[in-house]
GULUMMI-962436 format. One record per atom (N, C-alpha, C, CB): residue in one letter; x, y, z. Coordinates in steps of 0.1 Angstrom, whole numbers, plus 5000, padded with zeros to 4 digits. Glycine has a CB too. Layout:
REM GULUMMI-962436
AXYZ/...
This chain:
REM GULUMMI-962436
M519948505433/M520648445422/M519748435409/M521148295426/K518548395411/K517548385400/K517448525393/K516248335404/R517348625402/R517148765396/R518348805388/R516948865408/I519548765392/I520848795385/I520848725371/I522048765393/I520348595371/I520348525359/I519348585349/I520048375362/L518148615354/L517148675346/L517548805340/L515848695354/T518248885348/T518749015343/T519748995333/T519349095355/S520648905335/S521648875325/S521148825312/S522648765330/L520048735312/L519448695300/L518748805293/L518448585304/L518148895300/L517449005294/L518349095287/L516649085305/L519549125294/L520549215288/L521149145275/L521649245298/S521349015276/S521848945264/S520848955252/S522048795267/A519548945255/A518548945245/A518549085239/A517148915250/L518649195247/L518549325242/L519849355233/L518549425254/L520949305238/L522149325230/L522149255217/L523349275238/L521449135217/L521349055204/L520449135194/L520748925207/V519349195199/V518449265191/V519149385185/V517149315198/S519949465194/S520649575190/S521749545179/S521349645202/F522449435182/F523449385173/F522949355159/F524249265179/T521749285159/T521149245147/T520849365138/T519849165149/F520249465145/F519949585138/F521149655132/F519249685147/I522249665140/I523449735135/I524249645125/I524349765147/A524149515127/A524949425118/A524449415104/A525049285124/D523149435102/D522649425088/D522949555080/D521149405089/P523949545071/P524349665064/P523249735056/P525449635054/L522249655050/L521149715043/L520249805052/L520349615036/W520049745064/W519249825074/W519949955078/W518949735086/Q521249945079/Q522050055083/Q521850165073/Q523550025084/V521950135060/V521750235049/V520350295049/V522050165036/E519350205050/E517950255049/E517450325062/E517050135046/A518250305073/A517850375085/A518250525086/A518350305097/R518950565075/R519450705075/R518250795071/R520650715065/N518250915077/N517251005074/N517551075061/N517051115085/K516851055050/K517051115037/K515651145032/K517851025027/P515551255023/P514251275017/P513751155009/P514351395007/L512451135009/L511851015002/L510851064993/L511350915013/K510951024980/K509951054970/K509250924966/K510551124957/I507950914967/I507150804965/I506250824952/I506250764977/L506250734943/L505350724932/L504250624936/L505950694918/L503050664937/L501950574941/L501050554929/L501150634953/I500750424926/I499850384916/I498950274922/I500550324904/S497750254915/S496850154921/S495850114910/S496050214933/D495249994912/D494149944904/D494549954889/D492850014907/L495449874885/L495949884871/L495149794861/L497449834871/N494349704866/N493849604858/N492649654849/N493249484867/A492449574838/A491349594829/A490249484833/A491749584814/G489449444823/G488349354826/G488849214830/G487449344814/Y487949134836/Y488348994841/Y489148924830/Y487048924844/G490248874834/G491048784825/G491948864815/G490248694818/S491848994815/S492549074805/S494049054806/S492149224807/L494749044795/L496149044794/L496749174790/L496548934784/T495949274788/T496449404783/T496149514794/T495749444770/Y496849624793/Y496749734802/Y496449864793/Y498049754810/S495749954799/S495350074792/S496650164790/S494350154800/E496450254780/E497550344777/E497950434789/E497150434765/D496950454798/D497250534810/D498350464819/D495950554818/V498350334820/V499350264828/V500750284822/V499050114828/S500850274809/S502050294802/S502550434803/S502050254787/A501550534802/A501850674804/A502550704817/A500650754801/V501950654828/V502550674841/V503950614842/V501550614852/L504050494837/L505350424838/L506450504830/L505350284832/N505950574819/N506950654811/N507350774818/N506250694798/E506650814829/E507050934837/E508150904848/E505850994844/M508450774849/M509450734860/M510750814859/M509750584859/D511250824847/D512550894845/D512451044848/D513150874831/Q511351104847/Q511151244850/Q510851264865/Q509951304843/I510051174871/I509751184885/I510951144894/I508551094889/K511651034890/K512850984897/K512350944912/K513951084898/P511450854913/P511050814926/P512050734933/P509750734926/D512150744947/D512950654954/D512350514956/D513350714968/I511050514956/I510250384957/I508950404950/I510050354972/I508450294944/I507050294938/I506250204947/I507150244923/L505050254950/L504050174958/L502850144949/L503650254971/C502250024951/C501049994944/C500049944954/C501349884933/A498850004954/A497849964963/A496949854959/A496950084966/G497449774950/G496749644946/G495949644933/G495749614957/D495449524930/D494849504917/D495749524905/D493549584915/M496749434905/M497749444894/M497349354882/M499149404900/V496549254885/V495949174874/V494449164876/V496649024875/A493849094867/A492349094866/A491748954869/A491949134852/G492148904881/G491548774885/G490248794892/G492548704893/Q489948694901/Q488748684909/Q487548644900/Q488448824916/K487748554891/K486648494883/K486848344883/K486548564869/A485748274886/A485948124888/A486248054875/A484648074893/S485848114863/S486048044850/S487548064846/S485148104840/L488348144852/L489748154848/L490548034852/L490348284854/T491247984843/T492147864846/T493447914852/T492347784833/A494147814857/A495447844862/A496347904852/A496147724868/Q496247854839/Q497047904828/Q496648054825/Q496847824816/N495348084826/N494948224823/N495548314834/N493348224824/I495548274846/I496048354857/I497548374856/I495648294871/K498248264853/K499748284851/K500048374839/K500348144848/E499248364829/E499448454817/E499248604821/E498548414806/M498248624830/M498048764834/M499248814842/M496748774843/W499748734851/W500948774859/W502148794849/W501248674870/Q502248714839/Q503348734830/Q503248864822/Q503448614820/S501948894819/S501749024812/S502049144821/S500249034807/F501649134834/F502049234844/F503549254845/F501449194858/K504249134845/K505749144845/K506249214833/K506249004846/T505749184821/T506349244809/T505949394808/T505749174797/V504749424811/V504249564809/V504649654820/V502749574807/V504549614833/V504649694844/V505949674852/V503449674853/F506149544856/F507249524866/F508649534859/F507049384872/N508749484847/N510149484841/N510649624840/N510049414828/P509849724835/P510349854834/P510749914847/P509349954827/I510149874858/I510449924871/I511749864877/I509349894881/Q511749724876/Q512949654882/Q514249684873/Q512649514883/K514049714860/K515249744852/K515949874857/K514949744837/R515149954863/R515650084868/R516150064883/R514650194867/A515949944888/A516249914902/A515550004912/A517749924904/I514350044909/I513550114918/I512750024927/I512450214910/P512950034940/P512149944949/P510649954947/P512449974964/F510049834947/F508549824944/F507849764956/F508349744931/G507149844963/G506349794974/G504849784970/G506449884986/F504149674974/F502849654969/F501949584980/F502849564957/T500649584977/T499749504985/T498849434976/T498949594995/L498449314979/L497649234970/L496149274971/L497749084974/G495549294959/G494149334958/G493249214957/G493949424947/N491949244956/N490949134955/N491049064941/N489549194957/H491449144931/H491649074918/H492949004917/H491549184907/D493849024926/D495148954926/D495048824934/D496249044932/A494348834946/A494448724956/A493248734965/A495748724963/S492048734960/S490848734969/S490948614978/S489548734960/P490548644991/P490448535001/P489648414997/P490048585014/S488648434988/S487748334984/S488248254972/S486348384981/F489448294966/F489948234954/F491348174957/F489948334942/S491348054961/S492547984965/S493547974954/S492347854971/K493047954942/K493947934930/K494648074927/K493147894917/D493848184928/D494448314926/D495548334936/D493348424927/R495348304949/R496248334959/R497548244957/R495648304973/E497348124954/E498548034952/E499448084941/E498047894949/I498748124929/I499548164918/I500248304921/I498748174905/A499548394928/A500048524932/A501348504941/A499048614939/A501148414950/A502248384959/A503448324951/A501848284970/Q503248234942/Q504248174934/Q505048284926/Q503748064925/F504248374920/F504848474911/F505648564920/F503648564905/W505148614931/W505948714939/W507148654946/W505048784949/N507048524949/N508248464955/N509348444945/N507848324961/D508948424933/D509948414922/D510548544919/D509248354909/E509848654920/E510248784917/E510748864929/E509148864910/K510748804941/K511048874953/K512348954953/K511148774965/H513448894948/H514648974948/H514649094939/H515848874944/L513749094929/L513749204920/L512849314924/L513149154906/T512149304936/T511449414942/T512449514947/T510449364953/H513649474950/H514649564956/H514249634969/H515049674945/L513449564976/L512949614989/L513949565000/L511549564993/T514149655010/T514949615021/T513949565032/T515849735027/F513749435032/F512749375041/F513149375055/F512449225036/V512249405064/V512449385078/V511849245082/V511749495086/D510649215077/D510049085079/D509349045066/D509049095091/S509748925061/S509148875049/S508648735051/S510048885037/E508448695063/E508048555066/E506748515059/E507948525081/H505848615059/H504448585053/H504348655039/H503448635062/Y505448695033/Y505348755020/Y504748655010/Y506848795016/P503948705000/P503648844997/P502348895003/P503548854982/F501848825013/F500448855018/F500648965029/F499848735024/Y501648955037/Y501949075046/Y503349065050/Y501049065059/F503949185050/F505449195052/F505749345055/F506149155039/S507049365059/S507449505062/S508749525056/S507449525078/Y509049655054/Y510349695048/Y510649845051/Y510249675032/L511849885048/L512350015052/L512950085041/L513449995064/K512650215040/K513250295029/K513450445035/K512350305016/N514750485035/N515050615039/N514450655053/N514650725029/N514550555062/N514050565075/N512550585076/N514750675083/V511850545066/V510350535067/V510050385067/V509650605054/F509250345077/F508850205079/F507550175072/F508750175094/F507550075063/F506350045056/F505849905060/F506650045041/L504549885060/L503949755062/L502949735051/L503249745076/S502849615046/S501749575037/S500949465044/S502349535023/W499649485045/W498849375051/W497849325041/W498149425064/D497249205044/D496349145035/D494949195037/D496448985037/A494649305029/A493349365029/A492649335016/A493349515033/S492949215010/S492349174997/S490849144999/S493049064991/G490449135012/G489049105015/G488649205027/G488748965019/A487449205031/A486949295041/A487349265055/A485449295041/K487549135058/K487949095071/K489449075073/K487248955075/I489949145083/I491349135086/I491549035097/I491949275091/K492348925094/K492548825104/K493248875117/K493348705098/P492848815128/P493448865141/P494948855141/P492848785153/E495448745134/E496948735135/E497648845128/E497348595128/L496948915119/L497649035113/L497849145123/L496849075101/Y496849165131/Y496949265142/Y498149235151/Y495649285149/T498149105155/T499249055163/T500649085157/T499148905166/W500749045144/W501949065136/W502349215136/W501849015122/M501249305133/M501549445132/M502049505145/M500249515128/K501449455157/K501949505170/K503449465171/K501149435181/E503849345168/E505249305169/E506149385160/E505349155165/Q505649415148/Q506449495139/Q506649645144/Q505849505125/I505549705148/I505649845153/I506549855165/I504249895156/N506649745173/N507449755185/N508949725182/N506949655195/L509249685170/L510649665166/L511449805167/L510849605152/R512649795171/R513449915172/R513549985159/R514949875176/V513649915148/V513749985135/V512450065132/V513949885124/A511250015136/A510050085134/A509850195144/A508849985136/K510250185156/K510150285166/K511050405162/K510550235180/N512250375157/N513150475153/N512850545140/N514550425152/A511950485132/A511550545119/A510850675121/A510650445111/R511050765111/R510450895112/R508950895108/R511250995105/M508550785101/M507150775097/M506850635095/M506950865084/R505550595097/R505150455095/R503950455086/R504750395109/I504050385075/I502950385064/I502550245062/I503550445051/L501250225062/L500550095059/L499850095046/L499550055071/L500149985038/L499349965025/L498449845027/L500349935014/G497249865022/G496249765021/G495249795010/G495449745035/H494649695004/H493849724992/H492449784996/H493649594984/L491649715004/L490349775007/L490549885017/L489449665013/P489849995015/P489850105025/P489050085037/P489350235018/L489250175047/L488350165059/L486950205056/L488950245070/Y486750315049/Y485450375047/Y485150395032/Y485450515054/A483850375029/A483350385015/A483450525010/A481950325014/I483850544997/I483850674991/I483150684978/I485250724990/V482750564972/V482050564959/V480750474961/V482950504948/A479750514953/A478450444954/A478550294951/A477450504945/A479350254941/A479450114937/A479950024948/A480250104925/K480750084957/K481450014968/K480850054982/K482950034968/N479750114982/N479150164995/N478350065001/N478350294992/K478949955005/K478249835011/K479249745018/K477449765000/P478749665027/P479549565033/P480249475023/P478749475043/G481549435026/G482249345018/G483249425009/G481349265009/E482949555007/E483849634998/E484749735006/E482949714989/V484649725019/V485449805028/V485849725040/V484749945032/N486749775048/N487049705061/N485849675069/N488149785069/S485749555074/S484549505081/S484449575095/S484549355083/N485449625100/N485449695113/N486349815113/N485849595125/P485949925106/P486850035103/P487250115115/P486250125093/D486250135124/D486550215136/D487550155145/D485250245144/S487450015146/S488449945154/S489849955147/S488049795155/A489849935134/A491149945127/A491750085129/A490949915112/L490950185127/L491450325129/L492050345143/L490350425126/S491350295153/S491850305167/S493150235168/S490750245177/F493250125162/F494550045162/F495650135156/F494449915155/F495350185144/F496350275137/F496850385147/F495850325124/K495850455153/K496150565161/K496950525173/K494850635166/A496550415180/A497250365192/A498750325189/A496550255198/H498950275177/H500250215173/H501050305164/H500150085167/Q500650435163/Q501350535156/Q501650505141/Q502750565163/I500650455135/I500650435120/I500150565115/I499750315115/D500950635107/D500750775103/D499850785091/D501950845100/M499850685082/M499150685070/M498650545066/M499950755059/Y497450535061/Y496950415055/Y496650445041/Y495650355063/I497350375032/I497150395017/I496350275012/I498550405010/S495250295005/S494350195000/S494050214985/S493050185009/G493350114979/G492950134966/G491450084965/G493750044956/H491050014955/H489749944953/H488650034949/H489449874966/Q488550154955/Q487350234952/Q487450304938/Q487250344963/H488650314932/H488850374919/H488550524919/H488050304909/A488850594930/A488650734931/A489750794941/A487250774936/Y490350894937/Y491350964945/Y490651054955/Y492351044936/Y491051024968/Y490451114979/Y491451104991/Y489051074982/P492251204993/P493051205005/P492351265017/P494351295003/A492251185028/A491351215039/A492151205052/A490151135039/T491551255063/T492051235076/T490851195085/T492751355082/K491051115095/K490051085105/K490751055118/K489150965100/N490351125128/N490951105141/N492551115141/N490550975147/G493051205132/G494451225132/G495251125123/G494951225145/V494551035117/V495250935108/V495050975094/V494750795111/Q496050975086/Q495951005071/Q495350885064/Q497251045065/L494350905056/L493750795049/L493750835034/L492250765053/L494750775027/L494850815013/L494250705004/L496350825009/N493050744998/N492350664988/N492950684974/N490850684988/S493650584969/S494350604956/S493350604945/S495450494954/G493650684935/G492950674922/G493450554914/G493050804914/C492650514904/C493050404896/C493750454883/C491850314891/I494650374877/I495150404864/I494750304854/I496650424865/G494050204858/G493450104849/G492050134846/G493449964856/D491150034843/D489850064839/D488950094851/D489249944832/G487850174848/G486750184858/G486750294868/G486550064864/P487250414866/P487050524876/P485650544879/P487750654871/R485350574892/R483950584897/R483650714903/R483650464907/P482450764903/P482050884910/P482150874925/P480650934906/I482650984931/I482650994945/I481251004950/I483551114951/L480950954961/L479550954967/L479051094967/L479550894981/G477751114962/G477151244962/G477451324949/G477551324974/H478151264940/H478551334928/H478251244916/H480051374928/Q477951304904/Q477651234892/Q478851204883/Q476551304885/E479751294882/E480851284873/E481851184878/E481551424871/L482451114869/L483451014872/L484651074878/L483850934859/A485251004888/A486551054893/A487551044882/A487050964905/Q488651124883/Q489751114873/Q490651004876/Q490451254873/K491150934865/K492250844867/K493450924873/K492650774854/A494150864882/A495150944889/A496350864894/A494551004901/Y497550924895/Y498650874902/Y499150984911/Y499850824892/T499850954921/T500251044932/T501751044934/T499551014945/V502351154936/V503751174940/V503751234954/V504551254930/I504451164963/I504551204977/I506051234980/I503951104987/D506251354986/D507651394990/D507751405005/D508051524983/I508451325011/I508651325026/I509951385029/I508451185032/P509951505036/P511251575039/P511951505051/P510951715043/V513151545053/V513951485063/V513451525077/V515451525062/K513151655078/K512651705091/K511151725090/K513351835095/R510451705101/R508951715101/R508351635090/R508551865100/P508551505090/P508051415078/P506551425077/P508451275081/L505751455087/L504351455086/L503851575079/L503651445100/T504751665075/T504351785067/T504651755052/T505151915072/F504651625049/F505051585035/F504051655025/F504851435033/T504651675013/T503851725002/T503251614993/T504651834993/Q502151634988/Q501451524980/Q500751594968/Q500451454989/K501151544956/K500551604944/K500051484936/K501551684936/T498851504930/T498251394922/T497951444908/T496851344929/F498151354898/F498051394884/F497251304876/F499451404879/K496651354865/K496051264855/K497051204846/K494951344847/P496951074843/P497851014833/P497751084820/P497550864832/V498751064812/V498951124798/V499151274798/V497651084790/T498151354803/T498251494803/T499151544814/T496851564804/N499251464825/N499951504837/N499451634844/N501451524834/E498151664841/E497451774847/E497251744862/E496151814840/E497551844871/E497351814885/E495951824889/E498151924893/I495551724898/I494251724904/I494351794918/I493651574905/T493851914919/T494051984931/T493151934942/T493752134929/I493551934954/I492851884965/I491551964967/I493651884978/R491552094964/R490352174966/R489252144956/R490752324966/S489652074946/S488552034936/S487751914941/S489251994922/L488151854952/L487451734958/L486451784969/L488451634963/P485451694971/P484451724982/P485151744996/P483451614983/D484551835004/D485051855017/D484951735026/D484151965024/S483951645023/S483851525031/S483051425022/S483051555044/V483151295027/V482451195020/V481651115031/V483351095011/I480351095029/I479551025039/I479150885033/I478351105043/G479750785038/G479450645033/G478550575044/G480650565031/F478150455040/F477250375049/F477950345063/F476850245043/N479350345063/N480050305075/N480850415081/N480950185072/G480550535077/G481250645084/G481550765074/G482550605090/T482050875080/T482350995073/T483851025074/T481551115078/I484451055063/I485851105063/I485851245057/I486751005055/Y486951315061/Y487051455057/Y488351475049/Y487051545069/R488251565039/R489451605031/R490651635040/R489151715021/K491751595036/K492951605045/K493351745049/K494051525039/D492951845041/D493351975044/D492452055054/D493552055032/L491351975057/L490252035066/L490351975080/L488952025060/K490152055090/K490151995103/K488951915106/K490252115114/N489051805114/N487951725117/N488151665131/N487751615107/
């Protein structure tokens, strides 16, 4: 009798999960396999406390109507916080400037905007920054036009769906990833909507491995990169998109794509082992309906829109915490 009751309860639970997935009309639409074009930007900010953005930021935004992205992703550092002397009013004004210059042009076109919070947005050591960032994004949540799967912990970590690609944003605004984030990610990846997705992409600000000299030290990258990489591999996360280093470098390691985004704000940095500054950069990713992992990826300089070819980048980058290899080379 107990076995029958337990079986009945289990079947009821499975039916409820299935019904929830089917009943949500937005999930139904976004679970369809369609080509997906992503415009990726990162590290938009200028100097501490700045209320202005460089012409490169505006130049990239002006390309939206030509690119026609299905979704825009930002790998963090949308404002210029993380300084103790900044008042709450200063920080609120920075977010208002971001809204005016960056977010309004995006949301007026109703383009979904997925993001992750950077260290200048919401550093773990700056509670005031985090509180104001949370307030801003909760006020603007409906204007992101994201089809959320889980937004309980938004804007610090959350998941969403677009054209049957499953996205997660986690809180990598600092080097240490809290254990509860890994627990949450396991739960998300095991959802039916994630398992049925044709690709799974994770956004976080700090990368796993160092690629520039200025950030080639503890605190500037994930504190346990090999463990994180193993987790990604085990849970079928196909790509990790990060920012922070201010240098474009698409890599692979152990079969996981690691896309280091270039900056379009201030401060591009040389890749380790090189003297010349990296180019400011934005990236366009086209994910096809079939064989999504064969996606095409092109990266361009703002203003001139000159393509930065992958072969112009180093074969590999050796940082203090590991080596990564250019994505077109076997490793």
